[in-house]
Structures are given as C-alpha cells and as structure tokens.
C-alpha positions as YAML, in Angstrom:
chain: A
units: angstrom
residues:
- id: 1
  name: MET
  ca: [-34.06, -14.61, -28.13]
- id: 2
  name: SER
  ca: [-35.62, -11.47, -27.35]
- id: 3
  name: VAL
  ca: [-33.05, -11.18, -24.29]
- id: 4
  name: VAL
  ca: [-30.21, -10.71, -26.91]
- id: 5
  name: ALA
  ca: [-31.76, -7.99, -27.96]
- id: 6
  name: ALA
  ca: [-32.67, -5.98, -25.14]
- id: 7
  name: VAL
  ca: [-28.71, -5.87, -24.43]
- id: 8
  name: VAL
  ca: [-28.22, -4.90, -28.26]
- id: 9
  name: LEU
  ca: [-30.63, -1.81, -27.92]
- id: 10
  name: ALA
  ca: [-29.31, -1.23, -24.41]
- id: 11
  name: ALA
  ca: [-26.11, -1.45, -25.68]
- id: 12
  name: THR
  ca: [-27.12, 0.95, -29.27]
- id: 13
  name: VAL
  ca: [-29.29, 3.81, -26.81]
- id: 14
  name: SER
  ca: [-25.59, 3.55, -25.12]
- id: 15
  name: GLY
  ca: [-23.37, 4.69, -27.56]
- id: 16
  name: TRP
  ca: [-22.41, 1.12, -27.41]
- id: 17
  name: ALA
  ca: [-20.00, 1.50, -25.35]
- id: 18
  name: GLY
  ca: [-18.86, -1.09, -22.99]
- id: 19
  name: GLY
  ca: [-16.60, -3.14, -25.13]
- id: 20
  name: VAL
  ca: [-19.12, -4.66, -27.59]
- id: 21
  name: ASP
  ca: [-17.85, -4.28, -31.22]
- id: 22
  name: THR
  ca: [-20.85, -2.98, -33.50]
- id: 23
  name: LEU
  ca: [-22.13, -3.06, -37.15]
- id: 24
  name: TYR
  ca: [-23.15, 0.44, -38.96]
- id: 25
  name: PRO
  ca: [-24.59, 0.40, -41.87]
- id: 26
  name: ALA
  ca: [-23.09, 2.38, -45.57]
- id: 27
  name: ARG
  ca: [-25.75, 4.44, -45.32]
- id: 28
  name: ASP
  ca: [-27.56, 6.52, -42.48]
- id: 29
  name: ARG
  ca: [-31.18, 6.17, -43.93]
- id: 30
  name: TYR
  ca: [-33.27, 3.27, -46.08]
- id: 31
  name: GLU
  ca: [-36.05, 3.34, -46.92]
- id: 32
  name: PRO
  ca: [-39.10, 0.14, -47.90]
- id: 33
  name: GLY
  ca: [-37.99, -2.67, -49.76]
- id: 34
  name: GLN
  ca: [-34.45, -1.02, -49.91]
- id: 35
  name: GLN
  ca: [-31.02, -2.98, -50.25]
- id: 36
  name: VAL
  ca: [-28.81, -3.07, -47.34]
- id: 37
  name: THR
  ca: [-25.35, -3.41, -46.50]
- id: 38
  name: VAL
  ca: [-23.77, -3.21, -43.04]
- id: 39
  name: ILE
  ca: [-20.30, -4.04, -41.70]
- id: 40
  name: GLY
  ca: [-18.92, -3.94, -38.80]
- id: 41
  name: TYR
  ca: [-15.04, -5.39, -37.40]
- id: 42
  name: THR
  ca: [-14.60, -7.56, -34.06]
- id: 43
  name: SER
  ca: [-11.97, -9.91, -32.09]
- id: 44
  name: GLU
  ca: [-12.54, -13.47, -32.48]
- id: 45
  name: GLY
  ca: [-13.50, -13.64, -28.86]
- id: 46
  name: ASP
  ca: [-14.66, -17.63, -27.65]
- id: 47
  name: THR
  ca: [-14.21, -18.76, -31.25]
- id: 48
  name: ASP
  ca: [-17.01, -21.75, -30.61]
- id: 49
  name: TRP
  ca: [-18.84, -19.60, -32.72]
- id: 50
  name: ARG
  ca: [-16.93, -20.41, -35.90]
- id: 51
  name: ALA
  ca: [-18.93, -23.83, -35.30]
- id: 52
  name: ALA
  ca: [-21.82, -22.66, -34.56]
- id: 53
  name: GLY
  ca: [-23.26, -22.39, -37.68]
- id: 54
  name: PRO
  ca: [-23.63, -20.26, -41.13]
- id: 55
  name: MET
  ca: [-24.71, -16.28, -39.36]
- id: 56
  name: TYR
  ca: [-27.21, -14.90, -40.52]
- id: 57
  name: ALA
  ca: [-28.87, -10.88, -39.86]
- id: 58
  name: TRP
  ca: [-31.58, -10.43, -38.24]
- id: 59
  name: LEU
  ca: [-33.52, -7.50, -38.36]
- id: 60
  name: TRP
  ca: [-35.78, -6.49, -34.79]
- id: 61
  name: PRO
  ca: [-37.94, -4.06, -35.08]
- id: 62
  name: PHE
  ca: [-39.25, -1.93, -32.19]
- id: 63
  name: ASP
  ca: [-42.83, -2.62, -32.16]
- id: 64
  name: GLU
  ca: [-42.22, -6.71, -32.56]
- id: 65
  name: GLU
  ca: [-41.67, -9.45, -30.55]
- id: 66
  name: LYS
  ca: [-40.10, -11.55, -33.57]
- id: 67
  name: PRO
  ca: [-36.65, -10.70, -35.57]
- id: 68
  name: ILE
  ca: [-36.99, -10.73, -39.22]
- id: 69
  name: ARG
  ca: [-33.91, -13.16, -40.92]
- id: 70
  name: LEU
  ca: [-32.88, -11.20, -43.29]
- id: 71
  name: GLY
  ca: [-30.30, -13.16, -45.33]
- id: 72
  name: PRO
  ca: [-26.56, -14.24, -44.71]
- id: 73
  name: VAL
  ca: [-23.80, -12.50, -43.37]
- id: 74
  name: GLU
  ca: [-19.75, -13.24, -44.56]
- id: 75
  name: VAL
  ca: [-17.08, -13.93, -41.72]
- id: 76
  name: LEU
  ca: [-13.24, -12.89, -42.95]
- id: 77
  name: ASP
  ca: [-9.88, -12.10, -41.75]
- id: 78
  name: ARG
  ca: [-9.04, -10.08, -42.36]
- id: 79
  name: PRO
  ca: [-5.92, -9.21, -39.72]
- id: 80
  name: ALA
  ca: [-4.38, -6.14, -42.72]
- id: 81
  name: LEU
  ca: [-6.80, -4.40, -42.19]
- id: 82
  name: ASP
  ca: [-7.48, -3.99, -38.02]
- id: 83
  name: PRO
  ca: [-5.34, -6.60, -36.07]
- id: 84
  name: GLY
  ca: [-6.99, -5.80, -32.82]
- id: 85
  name: ARG
  ca: [-10.19, -6.67, -34.53]
- id: 86
  name: PRO
  ca: [-9.70, -9.21, -37.19]
- id: 87
  name: VAL
  ca: [-12.80, -10.73, -37.93]
- id: 88
  name: ARG
  ca: [-14.46, -8.68, -41.18]
- id: 89
  name: VAL
  ca: [-18.79, -9.37, -40.81]
- id: 90
  name: ALA
  ca: [-20.44, -8.04, -43.79]
- id: 91
  name: ALA
  ca: [-23.90, -8.32, -45.18]
- id: 92
  name: THR
  ca: [-26.25, -7.05, -47.86]
- id: 93
  name: PHE
  ca: [-30.14, -7.97, -47.43]
- id: 94
  name: ARG
  ca: [-33.21, -6.39, -48.79]
- id: 95
  name: LEU
  ca: [-35.34, -4.72, -46.51]
- id: 96
  name: PRO
  ca: [-39.72, -5.92, -46.24]
- id: 97
  name: ALA
  ca: [-41.81, -3.87, -48.54]
- id: 98
  name: ASP
  ca: [-43.72, -3.69, -44.76]
- id: 99
  name: VAL
  ca: [-41.52, -2.48, -42.77]
- id: 100
  name: THR
  ca: [-42.46, 0.09, -40.50]
- id: 101
  name: PRO
  ca: [-40.43, 2.44, -40.36]
- id: 102
  name: GLY
  ca: [-38.04, 3.67, -37.71]
- id: 103
  name: ASN
  ca: [-35.10, 2.56, -36.21]
- id: 104
  name: HIS
  ca: [-34.84, -0.70, -35.74]
- id: 105
  name: VAL
  ca: [-31.29, -2.94, -34.52]
- id: 106
  name: VAL
  ca: [-29.18, -5.62, -36.68]
- id: 107
  name: GLU
  ca: [-28.40, -8.13, -34.41]
- id: 108
  name: VAL
  ca: [-25.58, -10.73, -36.34]
- id: 109
  name: CYS
  ca: [-25.92, -14.74, -34.99]
- id: 110
  name: ASN
  ca: [-26.22, -18.19, -36.19]
- id: 111
  name: ALA
  ca: [-30.17, -20.46, -36.85]
- id: 112
  name: THR
  ca: [-31.23, -20.29, -33.18]
- id: 113
  name: CYS
  ca: [-29.32, -16.90, -32.38]
- id: 114
  name: ASN
  ca: [-27.06, -18.31, -29.48]
- id: 115
  name: ALA
  ca: [-23.91, -18.07, -30.97]
- id: 116
  name: HIS
  ca: [-22.58, -14.66, -31.87]
- id: 117
  name: VAL
  ca: [-19.13, -13.19, -34.34]
- id: 118
  name: GLY
  ca: [-16.75, -12.21, -31.53]
- id: 119
  name: TRP
  ca: [-17.61, -9.59, -29.45]
- id: 120
  name: LEU
  ca: [-19.64, -7.98, -32.69]
- id: 121
  name: PHE
  ca: [-24.01, -8.58, -31.88]
- id: 122
  name: GLY
  ca: [-25.42, -5.43, -33.87]
- id: 123
  name: GLY
  ca: [-25.94, -2.07, -34.72]
- id: 124
  name: ASN
  ca: [-28.55, 0.51, -35.53]
- id: 125
  name: LEU
  ca: [-30.05, 0.66, -38.85]
- id: 126
  name: ALA
  ca: [-32.72, 3.61, -39.79]
- id: 127
  name: VAL
  ca: [-35.58, 3.05, -42.10]
- id: 128
  name: GLY
  ca: [-37.75, 5.48, -43.47]
- id: 129
  name: ALA
  ca: [-36.84, 7.78, -40.62]
- id: 130
  name: SER
  ca: [-33.26, 9.88, -39.60]
- id: 131
  name: PRO
  ca: [-31.31, 7.74, -36.84]
- id: 132
  name: PRO
  ca: [-31.55, 9.69, -34.34]
- id: 133
  name: ASP
  ca: [-27.53, 10.42, -33.95]
- id: 134
  name: PRO
  ca: [-24.89, 10.98, -36.33]
- id: 135
  name: VAL
  ca: [-23.74, 7.90, -37.60]
- id: 136
  name: VAL
  ca: [-19.49, 6.92, -38.13]
- id: 137
  name: ARG
  ca: [-18.33, 4.68, -38.80]
- id: 138
  name: ASP
  ca: [-15.82, 2.58, -36.85]
- id: 139
  name: TRP
  ca: [-14.29, 0.64, -39.65]
- id: 140
  name: PRO
  ca: [-10.36, 0.77, -40.91]
- id: 141
  name: LEU
  ca: [-9.98, 3.38, -43.36]
- id: 142
  name: THR
  ca: [-8.93, 0.45, -45.88]
- id: 143
  name: ASP
  ca: [-12.08, -0.67, -46.19]
- id: 144
  name: PRO
  ca: [-12.39, -1.70, -49.71]
- id: 145
  name: ALA
  ca: [-16.74, -0.51, -48.74]
- id: 146
  name: ILE
  ca: [-15.51, 2.74, -48.70]
- id: 147
  name: ARG
  ca: [-15.23, 3.50, -52.04]
- id: 148
  name: TRP
  ca: [-18.90, 3.35, -52.41]
- id: 149
  name: LEU
  ca: [-19.64, 5.76, -49.02]
- id: 150
  name: ASP
  ca: [-21.23, 9.17, -50.23]
- id: 151
  name: ASP
  ca: [-19.08, 12.02, -49.74]
- id: 152
  name: GLY
  ca: [-21.01, 13.74, -46.28]
- id: 153
  name: ALA
  ca: [-20.47, 9.34, -44.76]
- id: 154
  name: LEU
  ca: [-18.68, 10.16, -41.98]
- id: 155
  name: LEU
  ca: [-15.67, 7.42, -40.65]
- id: 156
  name: MET
  ca: [-13.74, 7.21, -37.41]
- id: 157
  name: GLY
  ca: [-10.31, 9.00, -37.59]
- id: 158
  name: PRO
  ca: [-7.02, 7.66, -36.34]
- id: 159
  name: ASN
  ca: [-7.63, 9.86, -33.13]
- id: 160
  name: GLY
  ca: [-11.39, 9.77, -32.72]
- id: 161
  name: GLU
  ca: [-12.43, 12.84, -34.42]
- id: 162
  name: PRO
  ca: [-14.74, 11.97, -37.59]
- id: 163
  name: LEU
  ca: [-13.83, 12.61, -40.68]
- id: 164
  name: THR
  ca: [-15.90, 12.19, -44.39]
- id: 165
  name: ALA
  ca: [-15.41, 9.41, -46.70]
- id: 166
  name: ALA
  ca: [-14.71, 11.95, -49.61]
- id: 167
  name: ASP
  ca: [-11.34, 13.08, -47.81]
- id: 168
  name: VAL
  ca: [-10.87, 10.24, -46.78]
- id: 169
  name: ARG
  ca: [-10.22, 8.91, -50.65]
- id: 170
  name: ALA
  ca: [-8.50, 12.52, -51.42]
- id: 171
  name: GLY
  ca: [-6.70, 10.59, -48.94]
- id: 172
  name: GLN
  ca: [-6.54, 13.93, -45.52]
- id: 173
  name: ILE
  ca: [-6.36, 12.15, -43.46]
- id: 174
  name: PRO
  ca: [-4.29, 13.15, -40.52]
- id: 175
  name: GLU
  ca: [-1.21, 11.03, -38.69]
- id: 176
  name: PRO
  ca: [-2.20, 9.02, -35.65]
- id: 177
  name: ALA
  ca: [-1.64, 11.65, -32.52]
- id: 178
  name: VAL
  ca: [1.99, 9.35, -30.29]
- id: 179
  name: ALA
  ca: [1.30, 10.18, -27.04]
- id: 180
  name: THR
  ca: [4.51, 11.56, -25.37]
- id: 181
  name: PRO
  ca: [5.45, 10.98, -21.87]
- id: 182
  name: ALA
  ca: [4.06, 13.98, -19.22]
- id: 183
  name: THR
  ca: [7.77, 16.54, -18.53]
- id: 184
  name: LEU
  ca: [7.61, 16.83, -14.73]
- id: 185
  name: PRO
  ca: [10.29, 19.59, -14.13]
- id: 186
  name: ALA
  ca: [14.30, 18.91, -13.51]
- id: 187
  name: PRO
  ca: [15.25, 18.30, -9.99]
- id: 188
  name: GLU
  ca: [16.51, 21.07, -8.19]
- id: 189
  name: ARG
  ca: [19.87, 21.05, -7.71]
- id: 190
  name: PRO
  ca: [21.47, 21.59, -4.13]
- id: 191
  name: SER
  ca: [23.92, 24.83, -4.79]
- id: 192
  name: ARG
  ca: [27.19, 23.78, -3.09]
- id: 193
  name: VAL
  ca: [27.19, 25.10, 0.06]
- id: 194
  name: THR
  ca: [31.76, 24.61, 1.58]
- id: 195
  name: ALA
  ca: [32.08, 23.98, 5.00]
- id: 196
  name: ALA
  ca: [34.54, 26.26, 6.88]
- id: 197
  name: PRO
  ca: [37.44, 24.19, 8.48]
- id: 198
  name: ASP
  ca: [37.11, 23.06, 11.83]
- id: 199
  name: PRO
  ca: [38.78, 24.53, 13.72]
- id: 200
  name: GLU
  ca: [42.06, 24.15, 14.79]
- id: 201
  name: PRO
  ca: [43.18, 22.50, 18.52]
- id: 202
  name: ALA
  ca: [44.75, 24.86, 21.07]
- id: 203
  name: PRO
  ca: [48.36, 23.78, 22.11]
- id: 204
  name: ALA
  ca: [48.12, 22.21, 25.38]
- id: 205
  name: PRO
  ca: [49.39, 23.94, 27.62]
- id: 206
  name: ALA
  ca: [52.95, 23.02, 28.91]
- id: 207
  name: ARG
  ca: [53.43, 21.65, 32.23]
- id: 208
  name: SER
  ca: [55.35, 24.57, 34.78]
- id: 209
  name: THR
  ca: [57.98, 22.62, 37.51]
- id: 210
  name: ALA
  ca: [57.64, 26.42, 39.49]
- id: 211
  name: ARG
  ca: [56.45, 25.91, 42.42]
- id: 212
  name: PRO
  ca: [52.41, 27.83, 42.50]
- id: 213
  name: ASP
  ca: [53.92, 29.59, 46.11]
- id: 214
  name: ARG
  ca: [57.93, 30.44, 44.93]
- id: 215
  name: GLY
  ca: [56.81, 32.86, 41.50]
- id: 216
  name: GLY
  ca: [57.15, 30.22, 38.75]
- id: 217
  name: GLU
  ca: [61.21, 30.01, 40.57]
- id: 218
  name: PRO
  ca: [63.09, 26.42, 40.28]
- id: 219
  name: LEU
  ca: [62.27, 23.92, 42.37]
- id: 220
  name: LEU
  ca: [65.24, 22.05, 41.53]
- id: 221
  name: PRO
  ca: [68.07, 24.18, 42.44]
- id: 222
  name: TRP
  ca: [66.28, 24.50, 46.89]
- id: 223
  name: LEU
  ca: [65.73, 20.62, 46.25]
- id: 224
  name: LEU
  ca: [69.93, 21.25, 45.64]
- id: 225
  name: GLY
  ca: [70.35, 23.23, 48.19]
- id: 226
  name: GLY
  ca: [68.71, 21.11, 50.93]
- id: 227
  name: VAL
  ca: [70.53, 17.73, 50.49]
- id: 228
  name: ALA
  ca: [74.17, 19.18, 50.49]
- id: 229
  name: LEU
  ca: [72.94, 20.90, 54.08]
- id: 230
  name: LEU
  ca: [71.98, 17.86, 54.74]
- id: 231
  name: ALA
  ca: [75.02, 15.60, 54.24]
- id: 232
  name: VAL
  ca: [77.40, 19.09, 55.01]
- id: 233
  name: SER
  ca: [75.65, 18.24, 58.85]
- id: 234
  name: CYS
  ca: [76.12, 14.50, 58.94]
- id: 235
  name: TRP
  ca: [80.03, 14.71, 58.27]
- id: 236
  name: ALA
  ca: [80.79, 17.57, 61.09]
- id: 237
  name: TRP
  ca: [78.87, 15.60, 63.22]
- id: 238
  name: ARG
  ca: [81.01, 12.26, 62.34]
- id: 239
  name: LEU
  ca: [83.94, 14.47, 63.22]
- id: 240
  name: GLY
  ca: [83.26, 16.38, 65.98]
- id: 241
  name: PRO
  ca: [83.93, 16.12, 69.79]
- id: 242
  name: ARG
  ca: [81.59, 13.14, 71.31]
- id: 243
  name: ILE
  ca: [80.84, 13.26, 74.76]
- id: 244
  name: THR
  ca: [79.76, 10.21, 76.05]
- id: 245
  name: VAL
  ca: [77.49, 9.78, 78.71]
- id: 246
  name: ARG
  ca: [78.25, 7.91, 82.09]
...
C-alpha cells in the first residue's frame, strides 16, 4: 500500500501529468476536524474494480506510514456529464481533529487497497496550510457540486484556461476552440508557354538529268543523235561495194 501512496504522491507533485485521473477538493484548504468533499472523474479502465467491493477514501498524512480510512466513496456512472470519463467518484468525510497540518494525499481504493476505480488514484488535500499550487478542478462544467463552490474557486475551462466558479455559474464560458487544418499555400501554376512550331522541312532538291560537264545541257538529244548516226553507218555499209579478198 505504501508503494501505491508513493505513486500517488509522485503523480500529484508533477501536476498529475502521465495518464492518471485526479480527485479535487471542493475547497482549496481545510482545517483539522472539518468536513471535506472530494470529486473526481475517470474512465472505466480495468472493470475488475467493480467486483472488488466498496470503495473508501483514505488519508495519507505526509508524516505517517499508515493511511487513515475516512469513509465510503460514491461511485456513479455519469457519461452524460463527461463521455470521455464517464465514472464520477465523490466522497464526503470529516477530517480527524488531530491530523497534522500539511499537504496530504487522499486515495480511493477498496478495503484492502488492491483495487482502484478506473484510472483514479487520488489527489492533494491541503489541511491547515495553503496548497503549494492553485487548485484547478478538472470537472465537467455541468457538475452539480459547482453551485456550492466559493466564487473564486477555479475550474478548468474548455480551452484549458482556468475559470472561476462565479463565471461558470453566470454562464460566462468561452466556446471551445475548433482546430482548423493549417492553410497551405496554393501550388504555383506554371505559366503557359506556347512552343514555336517546328520549321517545315525543306523541299527535296529536284533530280537533274543534265550532265555536270555539259553545263546543264540535256543528255537525251545527244543519245538520240548517236543512235541515229550509228544506224546510218550500218545501213551505208550494207549497201556499199563489197571487196572480195582472194
């Protein structure tokens, strides 16, 4: 049990950051012998605690090794108040008149303290001394106990800022901030560039039938002339006198 108390105390010193839920007192400071009210909200966690028997509030004085059982704890399912932490835990008890003043720890567990309600382990309680840090109650702003708080009692607002109980009762609650996705710059549109048309292919050079050594004169008339001359020669040879060789 002392191990559990050490865990609870370490969590309260560090502002209860690390995944456990916390009990908060209705008043910032109490005196020995006064009646105390503590309230906390938690998730279901491991539901085996529901069969572990009744839950009690235990006081761990900072100068004692053994806890003091203070009284029974009321455990109610209230998902309408806080859907993320649907279990409401509340206890009202009277402090011993001889309790040593100081900052103590109130823990919630069963008779043997081997079971806790969800992730709720405990919280700080200032007795006969001022709390080391401001008490900001992380309760739903519709919790029925808010109507009994002192005007200056602090509550956690919807955007993580503290609000006074007087402001909450007056309805002066800011709207929850809505996270919007970061606006990205519009992609730069490429400028439209009109490409110059490809040049038309140059026409193929016309084939010339002229002889290069004739300065471009046509070759065909010369061929016809040569053929005609050859034909006349052959014809004259056939008609001419024949010489008989003896």
